[in-house]
Every structure is written in C-alpha cells, then in structure tokens.
C-alpha positions in Angstrom: -0.1 -0.2 0.3 1.4 3.1 -0.9 2.3 5.6 2.2 -0.3 8.0 4.5 0.8 11.4 4.1 -0.1 12.5 7.2 1.8 15.7 8.3 3.8 16.3 4.9 2.3 19.6 3.0 5.3 19.1 0.2 4.3 18.0 -2.7 7.6 17.0 -4.0 8.1 14.8 -0.7 4.3 13.1 -1.0 5.6 12.5 -4.7 9.0 11.1 -4.3 8.1 9.2 -1.0 5.0 7.1 -3.1 2.5 8.8 -0.8 -0.8 8.5 -1.8 -2.1 11.4 -3.5 -5.7 12.4 -4.7 -6.0 14.3 -7.5 -6.8 17.4 -8.0 -4.6 18.3 -10.8 -7.2 18.3 -13.6 -8.7 21.7 -11.0 -5.7 23.0 -10.9 -5.1 22.8 -14.3 -8.8 24.9 -14.6 -7.6 27.2 -11.8 -4.3 28.1 -13.6 -5.5 28.5 -16.9 -8.4 30.4 -16.3 -7.4 33.2 -14.1 -4.6 34.8 -12.3 -5.8 36.1 -8.8 -7.5 34.0 -6.7 -8.1 33.6 -2.4 -9.3 30.8 -1.1 -10.5 30.3 2.1 -11.0 26.7 3.8 -10.8 25.2 7.7 -7.3 24.3 9.2 -5.8 21.4 7.8 -8.0 20.7 5.2 -5.0 21.1 2.9 -3.9 24.1 1.6 -0.7 24.1 2.1 -0.3 21.2 0.0 -1.8 23.3 -2.7 0.1 25.8 -2.6 3.2 23.6 -3.0 1.7 21.9 -5.9 0.9 25.2 -7.3 5.0 26.4 -6.3 6.3 22.7 -8.1 3.6 23.6 -11.5 5.1 27.0 -12.0 8.7 25.2 -11.1 8.4 23.7 -14.4 8.6 20.5 -12.5 6.5 18.5 -15.1 8.1 15.1 -13.8 6.6 15.7 -10.6 3.2 15.0 -12.2 3.5 12.0 -14.2 0.4 9.7 -13.9 -1.1 12.7 -13.3 -4.2 14.3 -14.8 -2.3 17.5 -15.6 -0.2 15.5 -17.3 -2.4 15.2 -20.4 -3.3 18.2 -20.2 -1.6 20.9 -22.4 0.0 22.9 -20.1 3.5 24.4 -21.2 5.4 24.0 -18.1 7.1 27.4 -18.4 9.3 28.0 -15.8 8.8 31.3 -13.8 10.4 32.5 -10.4 8.4 31.5 -7.7 7.7 33.3 -4.0 6.2 31.6 -1.7 5.6 33.3 1.9 4.0 30.8 4.6 2.8 33.3 7.7 2.9 30.2 10.1 6.7 30.0 9.5 7.1 34.3 10.1 7.1 35.0 14.0 4.6 37.2 15.1 4.6 37.5 18.5 4.5 41.2 17.9 3.3 43.8 14.9 7.0 44.7 15.0 8.5 41.2 14.9 6.3 40.3 12.2 7.1 43.3 9.8 11.0 42.2 10.7 10.3 38.6 10.1 8.9 39.4 6.5 11.8 41.4 6.0 14.2 38.5 6.8 12.3 36.1 4.5 12.5 38.5 1.6 15.8 38.6 2.2 16.7 34.6 2.1 14.5 35.0 -1.2 16.7 38.2 -2.8 20.3 36.4 -1.4 18.9 33.0 -3.5 18.5 35.1 -6.5 22.0 36.8 -6.4 19.9 40.3 -5.5 21.0 42.8 -3.2 18.3 44.8 -0.8 18.0 47.7 0.8 17.3 46.7 4.6 16.3 50.1 5.4 13.0 49.2 3.1 9.8 48.4 4.6 8.1 45.0 4.0 6.2 45.7 0.8 8.8 47.7 -0.9 11.1 44.7 -0.4 8.5 42.7 -2.1 8.2 44.9 -5.1 11.8 45.2 -5.5 12.7 41.3 -5.3 9.1 40.6 -7.8 10.5 43.2 -10.4 13.9 42.1 -10.5 12.8 37.9 -10.9 10.7 39.6 -13.5 13.6 40.0 -15.7 13.6 36.1 -16.0 10.5 35.6 -16.4 6.8 36.7 -14.9 6.8 36.0 -11.5 4.1 34.0 -9.3 3.1 35.1 -5.4 1.7 32.5 -3.2 0.7 33.1 0.1 -0.1 30.7 2.2 -2.1 31.6 5.6 -2.3 35.2 4.6 -4.3 35.6 7.9 -2.4 33.7 10.4 -1.0 36.5 12.7 -4.7 37.8 12.9 -6.4 34.7 13.6 -3.9 33.8 16.1 -4.7 36.7 18.3 -8.1 36.8 17.9 -9.4 37.0 21.2 -7.2 39.7 22.2 -8.9 42.8 19.8 -6.3 45.2 20.0 -3.5 43.0 19.1 -5.6 41.4 16.5 -6.4 44.9 14.8 -2.1 46.1 15.2 -1.6 43.0 13.6 -4.6 43.7 10.5 -2.9 47.2 10.2 1.0 45.8 10.2 -0.1 43.7 7.1 -1.9 46.5 5.2 1.2 48.2 3.6 2.8 44.6 2.9 -0.2 43.4 0.9 -1.1 46.5 -0.8 1.7 46.5 -3.0 0.5 43.5 -4.9 -1.7 45.3 -7.0 0.7 47.9 -8.3 3.0 44.6 -9.9 0.4 43.4 -11.9 2.2 43.9 -14.8 5.1 41.7 -13.4 2.8 39.2 -12.1 2.0 36.2 -14.1 -0.3 34.7 -11.1 -1.2 34.7 -7.1 -2.4 32.6 -4.9 -3.4 33.2 -1.5 -5.0 31.1 1.3 -6.2 31.9 4.5 -9.2 30.7 7.3 -10.9 33.9 7.5 -12.0 36.9 4.9 -11.0 40.5 7.2 -13.1 43.3 4.9 -10.5 45.9 6.3 -7.7 44.4 5.5 -5.9 45.9 2.3 -5.4 42.6 0.6 -8.9 42.8 -0.6 -9.7 46.5 -0.6 -6.4 46.7 -2.8 -6.8 44.3 -5.1 -10.2 44.2 -6.6 -9.2 41.8 -9.3 -8.9 39.1 -6.6 -11.3 36.3 -7.4 -12.2 35.6 -4.2 -13.3 31.0 -5.2 -14.1 29.8 -1.3 -17.3 29.3 -2.2 -17.0 29.0 -5.9 -19.1 26.2 -7.9 -16.2 25.4 -9.8 -14.2 24.7 -6.8 -16.2 23.4 -4.4 -14.4 20.2 -4.3 -10.6 21.7 -4.5 -9.5 21.1 -1.2 -10.7 18.1 1.1 -12.0 14.7 -0.1 -15.2 13.4 -2.1 -16.4 10.0 -1.5 -15.7 8.3 -4.6 -11.9 9.6 -3.8 -11.8 7.9 -1.0 -13.6 4.7 -2.7 -10.7 5.3 -5.5 -7.4 6.0 -3.6 -8.1 4.6 -0.2 -9.8 1.0 -1.1 -6.8 -0.9 0.7 -6.9 0.8 3.8 -10.5 0.5 3.7 -10.6 -3.2 3.2 -8.3 -3.5 6.2 -9.8 -1.4 8.4 -13.6 -3.0 7.5 -11.6 -6.6 8.8 -10.6 -5.2 11.8 -14.1 -3.5 12.5 -15.8 -6.7 11.3 -18.1 -5.3 8.5 -18.8 -5.0 5.0 -17.5 -2.6 3.3 -20.8 -0.6 2.4 -21.1 -0.8 6.3 -17.8 0.9 6.7 -18.4 3.4 4.1 -22.1 4.2 6.1 -20.0 4.8 9.2 -17.1 7.0 7.9 -19.6 9.2 6.2 -21.4 9.5 9.7 -18.4 10.2 11.7 -16.3 12.8 8.8 -18.2 13.4 5.7 -20.6 16.5 5.5 -18.7 19.7 4.2 -20.2 21.9 1.8 -18.4 24.6 0.3 -21.3 26.0 -2.6 -24.3 27.1 -2.8 -25.8 24.6 -5.3 -27.7 22.2 -3.1 -26.3 19.1 -5.3 -23.1 20.0 -4.1 -20.3 17.0 -3.4 -19.9 16.8 0.5 -16.4 16.9 1.5 -14.5 14.9 3.8 -11.4 16.7 6.1 -8.7 15.0 4.7 -6.5 15.4 7.9 -9.3 13.1 9.9 -9.5 10.3 6.7 -5.6 10.1 6.9 -6.1 10.2 10.7 -8.9 7.2 10.4 -6.7 5.0 8.3 -3.5 5.5 10.1 -5.0 4.7 13.5 -7.8 2.8 12.7 -9.9 3.9 15.4 -12.9 6.1 15.0 -12.0 9.3 17.1 -12.3 13.1 17.0 -9.1 13.2 15.3 -9.4 17.2 13.5 -10.7 18.6 16.5 -8.1 16.9 18.8 -5.8 19.0 16.9 -6.4 21.8 18.8 -9.6 23.7 19.4 -8.9 27.3 20.3 -9.8 28.9 23.5 -10.9 31.9 22.3 -13.7 29.7 20.7 -14.8 28.5 23.8 -15.1 32.3 25.2 -17.0 33.0 22.9 -19.4 30.4 23.3 -19.6 31.3 27.0 -20.3 34.9 26.0 -23.3 34.2 24.3 -24.5 31.4 26.7 -23.2 28.7 24.6 -26.0 28.3 22.3 -25.3 25.6 20.6 -28.5 24.0 19.9 -29.0 27.5 17.5 -26.4 27.1 15.7 -27.7 23.9 13.7 -30.0 25.5 11.0 -28.8 29.1 11.7 -29.3 30.9 8.8 -26.7 33.5 6.8 -26.4 35.5 4.1 -23.4 35.8 1.9 -22.3 38.7 3.4 -21.8 36.9 6.7 -20.3 34.0 5.3 -17.9 36.2 3.9 -16.0 38.3 6.2 -16.0 39.9 9.8 -14.3 42.1 11.6 -11.9 41.6 14.5 -14.1 44.4 16.6 -16.9 42.3 16.1 -16.8 38.7 16.0 -20.2 37.2 14.6 -20.1 33.8 16.0 -21.8 32.0 13.3 -19.5 33.3 10.8 -16.1 32.5 13.1 -17.8 28.7 13.5 -18.2 28.6 9.7 -14.7 29.7 8.7 -12.7 27.7 11.7 -14.7 24.7 10.3 -17.1 23.8 12.7 -20.0 24.7 10.8 -20.5 24.0 7.2 -23.5 24.7 4.5 -26.4 23.0 4.8 -28.9 24.3 2.2 -29.4 27.5 0.1 -32.6 29.2 -0.4 -31.8 30.6 -4.1 -35.0 33.0 -3.7 -33.9 34.7 -0.5 -30.1 34.6 -0.5 -30.2 32.8 2.7 -27.4 30.3 3.5 -28.7 27.6 6.0 -25.4 26.1 8.0 -25.2 23.1 10.4 -22.8 21.0 12.1 -20.4 18.9 9.1 -20.8 15.3 11.1 -20.6 13.6 14.2 -17.2 13.9 14.8 -17.7 18.2 15.0 -21.1 17.6 16.9 -19.6 15.2 19.9 -16.5 16.9 20.4 -17.4 20.2 20.3 -20.7 19.3 22.6 -18.0 17.5 24.8 -16.0 20.3 25.4 -18.7 22.9 26.0 -20.1 20.4 28.5 -16.9 20.5 30.2 -16.9 24.1 30.2 -20.3 24.7 31.7 -20.0 22.0 34.1 -16.4 21.5 34.9 -16.7 17.9 35.2 -14.2 15.4 35.5 -14.1 14.1 31.8 -14.0 10.9 32.9 -17.0 10.6 34.7 -19.1 12.5 32.3 -18.2 9.5 29.4 -20.0 7.5 32.2 -23.4 9.9 32.3 -23.0 10.3 28.4 -23.0 6.2 28.4 -25.0 5.9 30.6 -28.5 8.3 30.1 -29.2 6.6 26.6 -29.1 3.4 27.9 -31.9 4.7 30.7 -34.3 5.9 27.2 -33.3 3.0 25.4 -35.0 1.0 27.7 -37.0 2.8 29.0 -36.0 2.8 32.6 -36.9 5.9 33.9 -36.5 4.9 37.7 -32.9 5.6 37.3 -33.2 9.1 35.7 -33.4 10.9 38.7 -30.3 9.1 40.5 -27.7 9.5 37.6 -29.1 13.2 37.1 -28.6 14.2 40.5 -25.4 12.6 41.0 -24.5 14.4 37.6 -25.4 18.2 38.7 -24.3 17.3 42.2 -20.5 17.6 40.7 -20.9 21.1 39.2 -19.2 23.5 41.4 -21.1 25.6 43.4 -20.3 29.0 41.1 -20.9 27.0 37.8 -24.5 26.7 38.1 -26.8 28.8 36.4 -30.3 29.0 37.4 -32.4 29.0 34.3 -33.9 26.2 32.5 -31.6 26.7 29.3 -29.0 26.4 31.3 -29.9 22.7 32.6 -31.7 22.3 28.8 -28.8 22.5 26.8 -26.2 20.3 29.4 -29.0 17.7 28.8 -29.2 18.3 24.8 -25.0 17.9 25.1 -25.2 14.8 26.3 -27.2 13.1 23.8 -25.6 14.9 21.3 -21.9 13.7 22.1 -23.4 9.9 21.0 -24.9 11.8 17.7 -28.3 10.8 19.2 -31.6 12.1 17.9 -32.6 14.9 19.8 -34.1 18.2 19.5 -34.6 21.1 21.9 -37.0 24.1 21.4 -38.8 22.4 19.0 -42.0 24.5 17.7 -45.5 23.4 17.4 -48.3 25.3 16.6 -49.0 26.4 20.2 -45.9 27.1 21.7 -42.0 25.1 21.8 -41.1 21.7 23.1 -38.3 22.1 25.4 -36.7 18.7 24.4 -37.8 15.8 22.3 -35.6 12.5 22.0 -36.7 9.5 20.0 -34.8 6.2 20.1 -35.8 3.1 18.1 -39.1 2.0 19.7 -40.0 5.2 21.9 -40.3 9.0 21.8 -39.7 10.9 25.1 -41.5 14.1 25.0 -39.8 16.4 27.9 -40.3 19.6 29.5 -38.2 21.0 32.1 -39.3 23.4 34.9 -37.4 25.4 37.6 -38.3 26.5 40.8 -41.9 24.7 40.2 -42.3 21.3 40.1 -42.6 18.0 37.9 -46.6 18.0 37.8 -46.5 21.5 36.2 -44.2 20.5 33.6 -46.4 17.0 33.0 -49.4 19.4 32.9 -47.9 22.0 30.4 -47.1 18.9 28.0 -50.7 17.9 28.2 -52.6 21.3 27.5 -50.0 22.2 25.3 -50.4 18.5 23.5 -46.8 18.6 22.8 -47.0 14.6 22.0 -49.7 14.7 18.9 -47.3 15.5 16.0 -45.6 12.2 17.2 -48.7 10.0 17.0 -48.1 8.2 13.8 -45.0 7.5 14.4 -45.7 3.9 15.6 -43.8 4.5 18.9 -44.6 4.6 22.4 -44.7 7.5 23.6 -43.3 8.6 26.9 -44.1 12.6 28.6 -41.6 13.4 31.1 -41.5 16.4 33.3 -38.2 17.2 35.0 -38.1 20.6 37.8 -35.0 21.6 38.5 -34.3 23.8 42.4 -32.1 26.3 42.4 -31.5 26.5 46.2 -30.4 23.0 46.1 -28.3 23.6 42.5 -30.1 19.8 41.1 -32.7 17.9 40.3 -35.6 18.1 42.7 -38.3 16.0 41.3 -38.7 13.8 37.7 -42.3 12.4 36.4 -43.0 10.6 34.0 -46.4 8.3 32.2 -46.9 6.4 29.1 -49.1 8.5 27.0 -52.1 6.4 25.9 
C-alpha cells in the first residue's frame, strides 16, 4: 500500500516518497489557465499548504513530479517561472514589529537565493516590490501566500493585538496590485476574510473562490476519491471492524463527511483530509481533527453567547455574513463556519440565505463534550460515564434510574458554575445526547408553543419538559395542555411524557415524573 501522507505538506516530498495523492491537478489546471488572481479560504488542516506547494512545483516547471497525474495529459506549457512562496505560519509574529521584521528577513533570504541585493531599510512592501521586479527580468513572477491571516487569527481573542497585526499587514498586501505587470499568478489562502485588510480593498481583481461552484472540491476528499485512492485501507479497516465495505462507508460518512463549500444544492459533500488520514492510520473512529487543537477563544466566545450550541444547527446567514467578519465585532456563526465547526447545509435561491449546521458526528460530539466540560467542570471520565448511561436509560425505558443519574451529575457541578435558568439544564441535557449522535431536538416549535426537548429511540419517543423552581406536575401539565405529543402519534412508537424540575436552592434535580401516553 502507498504511504499515508500524514503531516506532509510538501508536494515533491509526497511524490518522491510514494505517498497517496488524491489527484486534484485537473481542477488546478482549470484554475491556473482561467485566471491569475485568487483567494481561497478553508478551515485548518484542509490541505491549503499542500495545494500551495503543488502550485509552486507546477510553476517551477517540474513536470516529472506530475507523471501519471491528470495535468500531465493536459495541454500545459510547463514554463518555468520565478516563484515566491510566503507562509505566515513560518514567520515570527509575537508582536507587530516582530511580524514586519520576520517578513523582511524572509524576503532577504529570497533575494539572497536569487543574487539580489536588498536595502534593509526598506519596508516589507517595498522589499516585495523590489524582489518581484528584479525576478521578472527572467519571467513573470508567481506569488503564493499561504495562511495570509495567521498572525490575525492567532490573536483574535485579543482584539487590540489582532487589530495591530491587521494594520501591520496592510501596507505589505497593498503593493501587490501595483505589481500586476510583473506577475503571472497570485494565490492566497487563509481561514477567514477580514473586510478591512488591504489585501481585499486594494486587490479588487482578486477572485474569491471560497464557495465557487467550479472549485468546491479543490480541497477535501469526496466519497468517490476515498473509494478510489484508499481502497486497501478501507479493506483493512473493514476487516478489523468486522463489517462489510458498505457498512464501513456509512460509518465513515456519519463520522467525517458533510463539509460543503458551494451554494448549489447538489454540491458534493466532502471529508476533512486530516481526519481520514488519521482514521486509516490509527484505525479508530475518534475526533482526530478536533483533537489537534480547539482555540480557547472559541469556547470563551460561546460562553459569552450563553453556549447557543443548539441554536447554531440550522441557523441562517447571508452571503455577506459568510464572507467576512471584523476583528472588533466577531459574529459567532461566521467564525464557526470559517473555522470548520459549521458548514453550509442548504441554500435558498429566492432569499439568498444559507442554512448552516454541524458537518458530522466528529464535530458535534467533540464540540458538545468540550462545551459540557466548560459548563459543568465535571471530570471528563465521569462525564463519559454519564454520556453512556443516560441513553441506555432511555433506550430501555428505565426512567426509575434517571433521577439518580441526573442527581449525581449535577451534584458534581461546582456551586459557582450553576446557572439558575431552565436553558442551562436543557443545554447540558442536549449536549450529553449529542455526544453520541443521538436523535434529539430542543425548543421544537409547535402551533401553540415550543417543546423543551424531544428524544427518540428505535421504539419510543420521549417528550420532555423542564421547569425551574416549580414542580414536575407543572411540567407534565404543560405537555398535556399543549398536546406536545400529538405530532408524534403516527410514528408507531411508544410516547412517554417526562417532566423534570430543577431547584436552584439545592442546585439540582428536585423531582422527575413520567407516564406513557395512551
């Protein structure tokens, strides 16, 4: 079997070491022959750096690296161009001054490698101008900038510093448009799009292909690509899991598929490459991508917004909201979309609204666990026990145990964390079930009200109402009076009504009642 390219972002190394390469070169050929200035945003670890490295090798004329790939059979001229590749993950950026100094040092290295003498008193943008103009005497220059926004994103939780980083980059990016006569091709990647960054205000000829229908599969793996390039690994994993290839594909799809980068409603859904590579390497269904690092600022932002995790699944957004956000005023859904925690689920051509949601089980489960821990401060090992036990209680309709399990859980929540609101308890309940990918909805609207929670198993439908400082009888009465159960009557399942009351004095469940609806 070919090697898995885990951690390899260099195209030449990947090819020379006989690693699996999912051939995207037909799309890349279309990209480089149809335009000259592009911007592409994708979440972290989605293959942006490998794409930049691939472009570098193409424009360097290294045709031998592409033998057997789609582009080798296409009418490309393989001209050699000077290529400047800048990755902002590799440039020091502990302060704006260090960032600018790091850019200058990098450009000095590029100049030295090409026998160009630069005046170190020049500003970074002026240095870029000088290097490009000098290199263009050989042939038009290709400029590739990877993770253009990294110094800003890293400090997004510190708006003042993030703003300084943005301002420090302005003059550097501003010079690119003026270099047009000397440039063959410009390509920039990042996670987010900041509207006030000069890279966009100055480069009005920049083609943003982030949700372009022609390039939505440029990064990420499709179902067909996994079947084509990873079949030996699929067979090994299927044997270990003791399931058929069809069952295995369904399981992989549930865990890792679901990313969409196009408004068209027949768009192909994608897998995060990193999750798939780690799955085949470790042969375990796990939160591979999520575990590589969830920014603390994201949890803090969710906390400031009262943990609206259930409200984000199905939330609407305009194209403008998807495309950019301001350092000074971060929109939660935009940040979560651009960071990869939400994705496009649907698009309404009449209204122009996008519907966003969680892409797959990996994201939903991991995010739920992280938020639940933040909301309760309960030890992860104990929380895992509860996560396993609660669904078992409902699966077997053993609601006598529900009171004791919930009491034990909330008894472990520190006094300072408890919030005396119904939504707090409802959210924790929701998170526990979402960690297992369970079929649960909260705040479900009916014609005369909203059902607090509906949880369904294979044989039963539980209609649950929460109360705070009232009684379980009050909860049951509300279900009965508003007939929340009516819309589930034709499902051929047992309907069980559950009323749960929380007491803010004891910081715990005070009473639970339930009955089978006849």
